[in-house]
Biopython code that builds the backbone (N, CA, C, O; Angstrom):
import numpy as np
from Bio.PDB.StructureBuilder import StructureBuilder

atoms = [
    (1, "UNK", "N", (-16.827, 74.687, -12.320)),
    (1, "UNK", "CA", (-17.168, 73.276, -12.316)),
    (1, "UNK", "C", (-16.144, 72.525, -11.500)),
    (1, "UNK", "O", (-14.946, 72.798, -11.571)),
    (2, "UNK", "N", (-16.624, 71.588, -10.735)),
    (2, "UNK", "CA", (-15.724, 70.747, -9.966)),
    (2, "UNK", "C", (-15.155, 69.686, -10.889)),
    (2, "UNK", "O", (-15.914, 68.945, -11.512)),
    (3, "UNK", "N", (-13.853, 69.597, -10.990)),
    (3, "UNK", "CA", (-13.210, 68.684, -11.940)),
    (3, "UNK", "C", (-13.197, 67.238, -11.462)),
    (3, "UNK", "O", (-13.042, 66.329, -12.277)),
    (4, "UNK", "N", (-13.356, 67.005, -10.169)),
    (4, "UNK", "CA", (-13.270, 65.653, -9.632)),
    (4, "UNK", "C", (-14.637, 65.237, -9.117)),
    (4, "UNK", "O", (-15.187, 65.897, -8.235)),
    (5, "UNK", "N", (-15.202, 64.151, -9.650)),
    (5, "UNK", "CA", (-16.508, 63.714, -9.156)),
    (5, "UNK", "C", (-16.397, 63.204, -7.731)),
    (5, "UNK", "O", (-15.436, 62.516, -7.388)),
    (6, "UNK", "N", (-17.363, 63.534, -6.909)),
    (6, "UNK", "CA", (-17.407, 63.070, -5.531)),
    (6, "UNK", "C", (-18.250, 61.809, -5.499)),
    (6, "UNK", "O", (-19.426, 61.833, -5.861)),
    (7, "UNK", "N", (-17.654, 60.711, -5.068)),
    (7, "UNK", "CA", (-18.360, 59.436, -5.017)),
    (7, "UNK", "C", (-18.340, 58.945, -3.586)),
    (7, "UNK", "O", (-17.282, 58.830, -2.966)),
    (8, "UNK", "N", (-19.522, 58.656, -3.069)),
    (8, "UNK", "CA", (-19.634, 58.123, -1.721)),
    (8, "UNK", "C", (-20.014, 56.653, -1.823)),
    (8, "UNK", "O", (-20.790, 56.266, -2.696)),
    (9, "UNK", "N", (-19.476, 55.848, -0.944)),
    (9, "UNK", "CA", (-19.823, 54.437, -0.950)),
    (9, "UNK", "C", (-18.598, 53.571, -1.116)),
    (9, "UNK", "O", (-17.469, 54.016, -0.907)),
    (10, "UNK", "N", (-18.831, 52.336, -1.493)),
    (10, "UNK", "CA", (-17.733, 51.374, -1.611)),
    (10, "UNK", "C", (-16.945, 51.597, -2.896)),
    (10, "UNK", "O", (-17.405, 52.263, -3.824)),
    (11, "UNK", "N", (-15.753, 51.025, -2.922)),
    (11, "UNK", "CA", (-14.912, 51.096, -4.119)),
    (11, "UNK", "C", (-15.617, 50.420, -5.286)),
    (11, "UNK", "O", (-15.556, 50.905, -6.415)),
    (12, "UNK", "N", (-16.284, 49.306, -5.021)),
    (12, "UNK", "CA", (-16.986, 48.576, -6.075)),
    (12, "UNK", "C", (-18.087, 49.446, -6.693)),
    (12, "UNK", "O", (-18.261, 49.456, -7.911)),
    (13, "UNK", "N", (-18.814, 50.161, -5.866)),
    (13, "UNK", "CA", (-19.895, 51.019, -6.366)),
    (13, "UNK", "C", (-19.328, 52.160, -7.206)),
    (13, "UNK", "O", (-19.904, 52.517, -8.234)),
    (14, "UNK", "N", (-18.208, 52.731, -6.780)),
    (14, "UNK", "CA", (-17.636, 53.851, -7.534)),
    (14, "UNK", "C", (-17.074, 53.393, -8.873)),
    (14, "UNK", "O", (-17.105, 54.159, -9.837)),
    (15, "UNK", "N", (-16.564, 52.175, -8.964)),
    (15, "UNK", "CA", (-16.041, 51.653, -10.225)),
    (15, "UNK", "C", (-17.183, 51.437, -11.216)),
    (15, "UNK", "O", (-17.003, 51.615, -12.421)),
    (16, "UNK", "N", (-18.344, 51.059, -10.716)),
    (16, "UNK", "CA", (-19.494, 50.776, -11.576)),
    (16, "UNK", "C", (-20.155, 52.049, -12.108)),
    (16, "UNK", "O", (-20.916, 51.986, -13.073)),
    (17, "UNK", "N", (-19.878, 53.193, -11.500)),
    (17, "UNK", "CA", (-20.511, 54.444, -11.920)),
    (17, "UNK", "C", (-19.790, 55.015, -13.140)),
    (17, "UNK", "O", (-18.560, 55.075, -13.160)),
    (18, "UNK", "N", (-20.537, 55.431, -14.145)),
    (18, "UNK", "CA", (-19.877, 56.043, -15.308)),
    (18, "UNK", "C", (-19.328, 57.422, -14.949)),
    (18, "UNK", "O", (-19.898, 58.129, -14.118)),
    (19, "UNK", "N", (-18.227, 57.793, -15.577)),
    (19, "UNK", "CA", (-17.666, 59.120, -15.352)),
    (19, "UNK", "C", (-18.538, 60.159, -16.044)),
    (19, "UNK", "O", (-19.122, 59.876, -17.090)),
    (20, "UNK", "N", (-18.634, 61.355, -15.478)),
    (20, "UNK", "CA", (-19.444, 62.394, -16.102)),
    (20, "UNK", "C", (-18.860, 62.818, -17.452)),
    (20, "UNK", "O", (-17.651, 62.733, -17.670)),
    (21, "UNK", "N", (-19.716, 63.265, -18.335)),
    (21, "UNK", "CA", (-19.299, 63.800, -19.632)),
    (21, "UNK", "C", (-19.007, 65.287, -19.422)),
    (21, "UNK", "O", (-19.913, 66.120, -19.479)),
    (22, "UNK", "N", (-17.730, 65.612, -19.178)),
    (22, "UNK", "CA", (-17.364, 66.989, -18.834)),
    (22, "UNK", "C", (-17.603, 67.968, -19.978)),
    (22, "UNK", "O", (-17.941, 69.126, -19.732)),
    (23, "UNK", "N", (-17.437, 67.531, -21.208)),
    (23, "UNK", "CA", (-17.701, 68.431, -22.334)),
    (23, "UNK", "C", (-19.172, 68.822, -22.360)),
    (23, "UNK", "O", (-19.509, 69.987, -22.574)),
    (24, "UNK", "N", (-20.046, 67.842, -22.139)),
    (24, "UNK", "CA", (-21.485, 68.115, -22.123)),
    (24, "UNK", "C", (-21.841, 68.994, -20.920)),
    (24, "UNK", "O", (-22.649, 69.915, -21.042)),
    (25, "UNK", "N", (-21.241, 68.714, -19.765)),
    (25, "UNK", "CA", (-21.500, 69.519, -18.567)),
    (25, "UNK", "C", (-21.053, 70.964, -18.789)),
    (25, "UNK", "O", (-21.777, 71.895, -18.435)),
    (26, "UNK", "N", (-19.884, 71.156, -19.364)),
    (26, "UNK", "CA", (-19.357, 72.502, -19.621)),
    (26, "UNK", "C", (-20.276, 73.247, -20.584)),
    (26, "UNK", "O", (-20.586, 74.418, -20.364)),
    (27, "UNK", "N", (-20.709, 72.585, -21.636)),
    (27, "UNK", "CA", (-21.611, 73.207, -22.607)),
    (27, "UNK", "C", (-22.928, 73.607, -21.946)),
    (27, "UNK", "O", (-23.418, 74.719, -22.145)),
    (28, "UNK", "N", (-23.494, 72.701, -21.164)),
    (28, "UNK", "CA", (-24.762, 72.982, -20.478)),
    (28, "UNK", "C", (-24.608, 74.148, -19.502)),
    (28, "UNK", "O", (-25.477, 75.019, -19.444)),
    (29, "UNK", "N", (-23.524, 74.177, -18.739)),
    (29, "UNK", "CA", (-23.319, 75.253, -17.771)),
    (29, "UNK", "C", (-23.088, 76.588, -18.480)),
    (29, "UNK", "O", (-23.569, 77.623, -18.018)),
    (30, "UNK", "N", (-22.365, 76.576, -19.586)),
    (30, "UNK", "CA", (-22.145, 77.811, -20.346)),
    (30, "UNK", "C", (-23.467, 78.349, -20.888)),
    (30, "UNK", "O", (-23.692, 79.559, -20.878)),
    (31, "UNK", "N", (-24.339, 77.468, -21.357)),
    (31, "UNK", "CA", (-25.650, 77.887, -21.848)),
    (31, "UNK", "C", (-26.496, 78.479, -20.726)),
    (31, "UNK", "O", (-27.154, 79.503, -20.912)),
    (32, "UNK", "N", (-26.477, 77.837, -19.567)),
    (32, "UNK", "CA", (-27.240, 78.341, -18.410)),
    (32, "UNK", "C", (-26.716, 79.708, -17.970)),
    (32, "UNK", "O", (-27.500, 80.601, -17.650)),
    (33, "UNK", "N", (-25.404, 79.870, -17.953)),
    (33, "UNK", "CA", (-24.805, 81.133, -17.544)),
    (33, "UNK", "C", (-25.148, 82.246, -18.528)),
    (33, "UNK", "O", (-25.433, 83.372, -18.119)),
    (34, "UNK", "N", (-25.122, 81.939, -19.817)),
    (34, "UNK", "CA", (-25.484, 82.925, -20.838)),
    (34, "UNK", "C", (-26.937, 83.355, -20.682)),
    (34, "UNK", "O", (-27.243, 84.547, -20.725)),
    (35, "UNK", "N", (-27.834, 82.384, -20.499)),
    (35, "UNK", "CA", (-29.255, 82.691, -20.319)),
    (35, "UNK", "C", (-29.472, 83.532, -19.068)),
    (35, "UNK", "O", (-30.277, 84.463, -19.077)),
    (36, "UNK", "N", (-28.762, 83.211, -17.999)),
    (36, "UNK", "CA", (-28.851, 83.970, -16.749)),
    (36, "UNK", "C", (-28.477, 85.432, -16.987)),
    (36, "UNK", "O", (-29.190, 86.340, -16.560)),
    (37, "UNK", "N", (-27.361, 85.650, -17.666)),
    (37, "UNK", "CA", (-26.911, 87.019, -17.933)),
    (37, "UNK", "C", (-27.852, 87.780, -18.841)),
    (37, "UNK", "O", (-28.113, 88.962, -18.618)),
    (38, "UNK", "N", (-28.363, 87.119, -19.858)),
    (38, "UNK", "CA", (-29.270, 87.792, -20.783)),
    (38, "UNK", "C", (-30.583, 88.162, -20.100)),
    (38, "UNK", "O", (-31.166, 89.207, -20.389)),
    (39, "UNK", "N", (-31.043, 87.309, -19.200)),
    (39, "UNK", "CA", (-32.307, 87.577, -18.511)),
    (39, "UNK", "C", (-32.172, 88.678, -17.473)),
    (39, "UNK", "O", (-33.015, 89.573, -17.405)),
    (40, "UNK", "N", (-31.131, 88.622, -16.670)),
    (40, "UNK", "CA", (-31.020, 89.551, -15.541)),
    (40, "UNK", "C", (-30.195, 90.794, -15.830)),
    (40, "UNK", "O", (-30.324, 91.794, -15.123)),
    (41, "UNK", "N", (-29.352, 90.752, -16.852)),
    (41, "UNK", "CA", (-28.494, 91.891, -17.160)),
    (41, "UNK", "C", (-28.498, 92.173, -18.658)),
    (41, "UNK", "O", (-27.438, 92.193, -19.282)),
    (42, "UNK", "N", (-29.668, 92.390, -19.242)),
    (42, "UNK", "CA", (-29.722, 92.599, -20.696)),
    (42, "UNK", "C", (-28.943, 93.844, -21.108)),
    (42, "UNK", "O", (-29.012, 94.881, -20.448)),
    (43, "UNK", "N", (-28.207, 93.728, -22.201)),
    (43, "UNK", "CA", (-27.467, 94.859, -22.750)),
    (43, "UNK", "C", (-26.149, 95.163, -22.072)),
    (43, "UNK", "O", (-25.417, 96.038, -22.534)),
    (44, "UNK", "N", (-25.820, 94.473, -20.997)),
    (44, "UNK", "CA", (-24.552, 94.722, -20.304)),
    (44, "UNK", "C", (-23.463, 93.834, -20.889)),
    (44, "UNK", "O", (-23.683, 92.653, -21.157)),
    (45, "UNK", "N", (-22.289, 94.417, -21.083)),
    (45, "UNK", "CA", (-21.147, 93.654, -21.589)),
    (45, "UNK", "C", (-20.521, 92.876, -20.429)),
    (45, "UNK", "O", (-20.231, 93.424, -19.365)),
    (46, "UNK", "N", (-20.328, 91.597, -20.670)),
    (46, "UNK", "CA", (-19.741, 90.753, -19.628)),
    (46, "UNK", "C", (-18.965, 89.619, -20.272)),
    (46, "UNK", "O", (-19.283, 89.183, -21.379)),
    (47, "UNK", "N", (-17.953, 89.149, -19.576)),
    (47, "UNK", "CA", (-17.230, 87.949, -19.975)),
    (47, "UNK", "C", (-17.722, 86.839, -19.070)),
    (47, "UNK", "O", (-17.594, 86.922, -17.849)),
    (48, "UNK", "N", (-18.281, 85.806, -19.662)),
    (48, "UNK", "CA", (-18.807, 84.687, -18.885)),
    (48, "UNK", "C", (-17.835, 83.524, -19.007)),
    (48, "UNK", "O", (-17.436, 83.145, -20.108)),
    (49, "UNK", "N", (-17.461, 82.964, -17.869)),
    (49, "UNK", "CA", (-16.495, 81.865, -17.859)),
    (49, "UNK", "C", (-17.065, 80.654, -17.142)),
    (49, "UNK", "O", (-17.709, 80.783, -16.101)),
    (50, "UNK", "N", (-16.831, 79.501, -17.694)),
    (50, "UNK", "CA", (-17.072, 78.244, -17.002)),
    (50, "UNK", "C", (-15.714, 77.573, -16.935)),
    (50, "UNK", "O", (-15.148, 77.187, -17.958)),
    (51, "UNK", "N", (-15.198, 77.436, -15.728)),
    (51, "UNK", "CA", (-13.857, 76.902, -15.530)),
    (51, "UNK", "C", (-13.928, 75.654, -14.672)),
    (51, "UNK", "O", (-14.897, 75.447, -13.942)),
    (52, "UNK", "N", (-12.905, 74.827, -14.759)),
    (52, "UNK", "CA", (-12.802, 73.624, -13.933)),
    (52, "UNK", "C", (-11.708, 73.806, -12.907)),
    (52, "UNK", "O", (-10.666, 74.396, -13.194)),
    (53, "UNK", "N", (-11.949, 73.292, -11.694)),
    (53, "UNK", "CA", (-10.919, 73.299, -10.675)),
    (53, "UNK", "C", (-11.396, 73.843, -9.358)),
    (53, "UNK", "O", (-12.578, 74.135, -9.178)),
    (54, "UNK", "N", (-10.476, 73.976, -8.445)),
    (54, "UNK", "CA", (-10.769, 74.488, -7.107)),
    (54, "UNK", "C", (-11.177, 75.946, -7.243)),
    (54, "UNK", "O", (-10.426, 76.739, -7.810)),
    (55, "UNK", "N", (-12.348, 76.318, -6.739)),
    (55, "UNK", "CA", (-12.901, 77.659, -6.990)),
    (55, "UNK", "C", (-11.985, 78.823, -6.640)),
    (55, "UNK", "O", (-11.868, 79.759, -7.431)),
    (56, "UNK", "N", (-11.336, 78.798, -5.491)),
    (56, "UNK", "CA", (-10.484, 79.913, -5.099)),
    (56, "UNK", "C", (-9.332, 80.137, -6.062)),
    (56, "UNK", "O", (-9.052, 81.270, -6.453)),
    (57, "UNK", "N", (-8.664, 79.054, -6.445)),
    (57, "UNK", "CA", (-7.533, 79.145, -7.373)),
    (57, "UNK", "C", (-7.995, 79.589, -8.751)),
    (57, "UNK", "O", (-7.390, 80.473, -9.357)),
    (58, "UNK", "N", (-9.071, 78.975, -9.250)),
    (58, "UNK", "CA", (-9.581, 79.303, -10.582)),
    (58, "UNK", "C", (-10.023, 80.762, -10.631)),
    (58, "UNK", "O", (-9.731, 81.464, -11.599)),
    (59, "UNK", "N", (-10.714, 81.218, -9.613)),
    (59, "UNK", "CA", (-11.179, 82.599, -9.560)),
    (59, "UNK", "C", (-10.008, 83.570, -9.539)),
    (59, "UNK", "O", (-10.007, 84.558, -10.274)),
    (60, "UNK", "N", (-9.018, 83.299, -8.706)),
    (60, "UNK", "CA", (-7.849, 84.168, -8.620)),
    (60, "UNK", "C", (-7.121, 84.259, -9.959)),
    (60, "UNK", "O", (-6.724, 85.346, -10.379)),
    (61, "UNK", "N", (-6.946, 83.119, -10.630)),
    (61, "UNK", "CA", (-6.270, 83.113, -11.928)),
    (61, "UNK", "C", (-7.070, 83.865, -12.989)),
    (61, "UNK", "O", (-6.498, 84.593, -13.801)),
    (62, "UNK", "N", (-8.392, 83.690, -12.983)),
    (62, "UNK", "CA", (-9.243, 84.379, -13.967)),
    (62, "UNK", "C", (-9.209, 85.885, -13.755)),
    (62, "UNK", "O", (-9.176, 86.642, -14.726)),
    (63, "UNK", "N", (-9.217, 86.332, -12.509)),
    (63, "UNK", "CA", (-9.166, 87.765, -12.207)),
    (63, "UNK", "C", (-7.858, 88.357, -12.736)),
    (63, "UNK", "O", (-7.864, 89.417, -13.362)),
    (64, "UNK", "N", (-6.757, 87.684, -12.487)),
    (64, "UNK", "CA", (-5.461, 88.170, -12.975)),
    (64, "UNK", "C", (-5.401, 88.158, -14.500)),
    (64, "UNK", "O", (-4.926, 89.114, -15.111)),
    (65, "UNK", "N", (-5.877, 87.087, -15.107)),
    (65, "UNK", "CA", (-5.809, 86.920, -16.553)),
    (65, "UNK", "C", (-6.654, 87.945, -17.296)),
    (65, "UNK", "O", (-6.262, 88.400, -18.371)),
    (66, "UNK", "N", (-7.813, 88.318, -16.740)),
    (66, "UNK", "CA", (-8.740, 89.209, -17.432)),
    (66, "UNK", "C", (-8.737, 90.643, -16.891)),
    (66, "UNK", "O", (-9.441, 91.499, -17.428)),
    (67, "UNK", "N", (-7.966, 90.918, -15.849)),
    (67, "UNK", "CA", (-7.966, 92.258, -15.267)),
    (67, "UNK", "C", (-9.353, 92.653, -14.776)),
    (67, "UNK", "O", (-9.798, 93.782, -14.985)),
    (68, "UNK", "N", (-10.013, 91.736, -14.138)),
    (68, "UNK", "CA", (-11.415, 91.885, -13.726)),
    (68, "UNK", "C", (-11.579, 92.879, -12.587)),
    (68, "UNK", "O", (-10.765, 92.931, -11.664)),
    (69, "UNK", "N", (-12.666, 93.681, -12.669)),
    (69, "UNK", "CA", (-12.962, 94.596, -11.569)),
    (69, "UNK", "C", (-14.280, 94.251, -10.866)),
    (69, "UNK", "O", (-14.602, 94.863, -9.847)),
    (70, "UNK", "N", (-15.041, 93.292, -11.381)),
    (70, "UNK", "CA", (-16.258, 92.832, -10.737)),
    (70, "UNK", "C", (-16.415, 91.347, -11.042)),
    (70, "UNK", "O", (-16.279, 90.920, -12.189)),
    (71, "UNK", "N", (-16.703, 90.565, -10.000)),
    (71, "UNK", "CA", (-16.890, 89.134, -10.162)),
    (71, "UNK", "C", (-18.243, 88.749, -9.579)),
    (71, "UNK", "O", (-18.584, 89.139, -8.462)),
    (72, "UNK", "N", (-19.009, 87.979, -10.347)),
    (72, "UNK", "CA", (-20.284, 87.430, -9.858)),
    (72, "UNK", "C", (-20.184, 85.919, -9.934)),
    (72, "UNK", "O", (-19.709, 85.368, -10.927)),
    (73, "UNK", "N", (-20.632, 85.256, -8.886)),
    (73, "UNK", "CA", (-20.584, 83.806, -8.843)),
    (73, "UNK", "C", (-21.995, 83.255, -8.593)),
    (73, "UNK", "O", (-22.315, 82.842, -7.478)),
    (74, "UNK", "N", (-22.823, 83.251, -9.622)),
    (74, "UNK", "CA", (-24.168, 82.692, -9.418)),
    (74, "UNK", "C", (-24.072, 81.185, -9.217)),
    (74, "UNK", "O", (-23.403, 80.488, -9.980)),
    (75, "UNK", "N", (-24.741, 80.694, -8.191)),
    (75, "UNK", "CA", (-24.665, 79.266, -7.898)),
    (75, "UNK", "C", (-26.004, 78.566, -8.086)),
    (75, "UNK", "O", (-26.040, 77.341, -8.203)),
    (76, "UNK", "N", (-27.098, 79.306, -8.118)),
    (76, "UNK", "CA", (-28.414, 78.669, -8.272)),
    (76, "UNK", "C", (-29.284, 79.538, -9.152)),
    (76, "UNK", "O", (-30.436, 79.192, -9.414)),
]
sb = StructureBuilder()
sb.init_structure("model")
sb.init_model(0)
sb.init_chain("A")
sb.init_seg("    ")
for serial, (resi, resn, name, xyz) in enumerate(atoms, 1):
    if name == "N":
        sb.init_residue(resn, " ", resi, " ")
    sb.init_atom(name, np.array(xyz, "f"), 0.0, 1.0, " ", f" {name:<3s}", serial, name[0])
structure = sb.get_structure()
């Protein structure tokens, strides 16, 4: 998940926009990722992560932290 919302337009327009509910976004993305894994990889053991931050850094840290030997990055 991208931690910083991208806002295009004037400063006034960006101030008027509500900030995203990151807890709700994280929950929704975790549910989608779980459903994706259950549908396409039934019975396979996997650790599913929804992380915030710059993708390259977050991915590198997760690989080191979990001793990962396979990484999948479904985007759609």
